[in-house]
Wavefront OBJ file of the C-alpha trace (Angstrom):
o trace
v 5.556 5.726 -16.714
v 7.667 3.661 -14.330
v 8.023 4.954 -10.799
v 11.612 3.964 -10.032
v 11.354 5.235 -6.453
v 8.622 2.764 -5.568
v 10.288 -0.038 -7.504
v 13.586 0.510 -5.663
v 11.716 0.682 -2.332
v 10.084 -2.686 -3.032
v 13.334 -4.366 -4.142
v 15.408 -3.035 -1.237
v 12.639 -3.781 1.267
v 12.337 -7.355 0.016
v 16.117 -7.833 0.303
v 16.136 -6.517 3.872
v 13.210 -8.736 4.823
v 15.030 -11.699 3.265
v 18.009 -11.014 5.534
v 15.660 -10.758 8.520
v 14.276 -14.168 7.593
v 17.734 -15.724 7.574
v 18.625 -14.181 10.936
v 15.342 -14.414 12.881
v 13.649 -17.385 11.284
v 10.736 -18.205 9.005
v 7.803 -17.140 11.268
v 9.032 -13.576 11.627
v 9.996 -13.490 7.970
v 6.437 -14.461 6.988
v 4.908 -11.745 9.153
v 7.365 -9.126 7.901
v 6.758 -10.116 4.272
v 2.978 -9.969 4.765
v 3.145 -6.484 6.293
v 5.582 -5.199 3.691
v 3.558 -6.664 0.828
v 0.357 -5.130 2.177
v 2.099 -1.776 2.575
v 3.441 -1.832 -1.005
v 0.038 -2.825 -2.425
v -1.676 -0.128 -0.353
v 0.784 2.572 -1.412
v 0.418 1.560 -5.051
v -3.376 1.420 -4.936
v -3.822 4.696 -3.062
v -1.108 6.212 -5.271
v -3.293 5.709 -8.349
v -6.027 7.815 -6.755
v -3.509 10.453 -5.691
v -1.974 10.694 -9.123
v -5.398 11.279 -10.641
v -5.835 14.155 -8.168
v -2.476 15.595 -9.218
v -0.595 15.030 -5.938
v 3.175 14.792 -6.163
v 4.995 11.844 -4.607
v 6.138 13.733 -1.497
v 2.527 14.621 -0.640
v 1.451 11.040 -1.402
v 4.091 9.704 0.988
v 3.051 12.204 3.669
v -0.585 11.121 3.280
v 0.345 7.422 3.503
v 2.411 7.972 6.646
v -0.380 9.983 8.243
v -2.973 7.299 7.409
v -1.023 4.062 7.965
v -4.135 2.068 8.894
v -5.846 3.092 5.650
v -2.840 2.163 3.537
v -2.319 -1.200 5.263
v -6.049 -1.956 5.239
v -6.336 -1.378 1.519
v -3.203 -3.473 1.011
v -4.602 -6.377 3.062
v -7.941 -6.208 1.264
v -6.121 -6.245 -2.073
v -4.075 -9.282 -1.023
v -7.204 -11.107 0.155
v -9.087 -10.393 -3.060
v -6.137 -11.487 -5.204
v -6.018 -14.803 -3.302
v -9.508 -15.774 -4.543
v -9.269 -16.866 -8.203
v -12.532 -15.446 -9.591
v -12.235 -12.175 -7.652
v -8.800 -11.514 -9.168
v -10.612 -10.209 -12.228
v -12.689 -7.652 -10.314
v -10.249 -6.787 -7.528
v -8.198 -4.082 -9.317
v -11.265 -2.034 -10.208
v -12.965 -2.480 -6.833
v -9.905 -1.734 -4.736
v -8.830 1.274 -6.788
v -12.329 2.728 -6.613
v -12.464 2.161 -2.859
v -9.042 3.731 -2.356
v -10.040 6.763 -4.417
v -13.238 7.234 -2.421
v -11.470 6.857 0.912
v -8.637 9.223 0.068
v -11.091 11.806 -1.310
v -13.199 11.492 1.833
v -10.173 11.822 4.129
v -8.882 14.863 2.258
v -12.163 16.680 2.974
v -12.153 15.850 6.708
v -10.991 18.545 9.116
v -7.598 17.860 10.648
v -6.985 18.089 14.373
v -3.664 19.408 15.614
v -2.498 18.022 18.955
l 1 2 3 4 5 6 7 8 9 10 11 12 13 14 15 16 17 18 19 20 21 22 23 24 25 26 27 28 29 30 31 32 33 34 35 36 37 38 39 40 41 42 43 44 45 46 47 48 49 50 51 52 53 54 55 56 57 58 59 60 61 62 63 64 65 66 67 68 69 70 71 72 73 74 75 76 77 78 79 80 81 82 83 84 85 86 87 88 89 90 91 92 93 94 95 96 97 98 99 100 101 102 103 104 105 106 107 108 109 110 111 112 113 114
């Protein structure tokens, strides 16, 4: 099943970041692309765990916004593992398992309202 929402988000985000690169220059474009790529990888990886738990996309998005550090961290770890040739074979299983464990652990933690 293709998730057109996430695909459109990635395509539009990449186009906007491309325009930022033309206007603000290559260093800021590189940083923006790194952050956006990590965010997309994190959302996709954590989304696999959420879909197996039966969460709908609106709840997945709410979870990702509430736990931005988790989503970006998993995205950066995924990018780092994919950059090492031998680890590319093991990275999808390891990262998806880690994301599932972290999201399950966070969903059992008590929430604090401030």
